[in-house]
C-alpha positions in Angstrom: 0.0 0.0 0.0 1.1 3.6 -0.6 0.8 6.2 2.1 1.5 9.9 2.2 3.7 10.9 5.1 4.8 14.2 6.6 8.4 13.8 7.9 10.3 15.7 10.5 14.0 15.1 10.4 16.3 15.9 13.3 13.7 15.0 16.0 14.6 13.9 19.5 13.2 10.4 19.0 11.8 8.3 16.2 8.1 7.9 16.0 5.4 6.9 13.4 1.9 8.3 14.1 -1.6 8.5 12.6 -3.4 11.6 13.6 -6.6 12.9 12.1 -6.2 10.6 9.1 -2.6 11.8 8.3 0.6 9.8 8.8 3.6 11.5 10.3 7.1 10.3 11.0 9.6 11.9 13.3 13.1 10.7 12.7 16.3 11.5 14.6 18.6 11.5 11.5 19.3 14.8 9.8 18.2 15.5 6.3 21.7 15.5 4.9 23.0 13.3 2.1 19.9 11.0 2.2 20.5 9.9 5.8 17.0 10.7 6.9 15.5 8.8 4.0 17.6 5.7 4.8 16.7 6.1 8.5 12.9 6.2 7.5 13.2 3.0 5.6 15.2 1.3 8.4 12.8 2.6 11.1 9.6 1.6 9.3 10.9 -1.8 8.4 11.8 -2.5 12.0 8.6 -1.1 13.5 6.3 -2.9 11.1 8.4 -6.1 11.2 9.2 -6.0 7.5 12.3 -6.4 5.4 13.9 -3.2 4.2 13.1 -4.1 0.6 9.4 -3.9 1.6 9.6 -0.2 2.2 10.4 2.3 -0.6 10.2 6.0 -0.9 8.3 6.6 -4.2 8.2 10.5 -4.2 9.6 13.3 -2.2 13.1 12.2 -1.5 14.1 15.9 -1.0 10.8 17.0 0.5 9.2 16.6 4.0 6.1 15.3 2.3 6.8 11.8 0.9 4.9 9.0 -0.8 6.0 5.7 0.7 5.2 2.2 -0.6 4.9 -0.3 2.2 4.4 -4.0 1.5 1.7 -4.4 4.1 -2.1 -4.4 4.0 -4.2 -1.7 5.6 -5.6 -4.1 8.3 -2.1 -5.0 9.5 -0.9 -1.3 9.4 -3.9 -0.3 11.5 -2.9 -3.0 14.1 0.4 -1.1 14.6 -1.5 2.1 15.6 -3.9 0.2 17.9 -1.4 -1.5 20.1 
């Protein structure tokens, strides 16, 4: 599934939230030389118990608004937020 995400780089801690129907990611890595993008992929793969190849940034590599492809169905993604 593809999701639109608002990313904040350089945060104090990593988090993945769904608020008011919008996804947001706070990532500790700085947005320098693609480090934040790599950290987003690593973080989402870890949090959602997926392989890194199952998470891909489709659009917005140089933007705070990104389109991310995650190899997970919506039901299992919702389980993450309902824990």
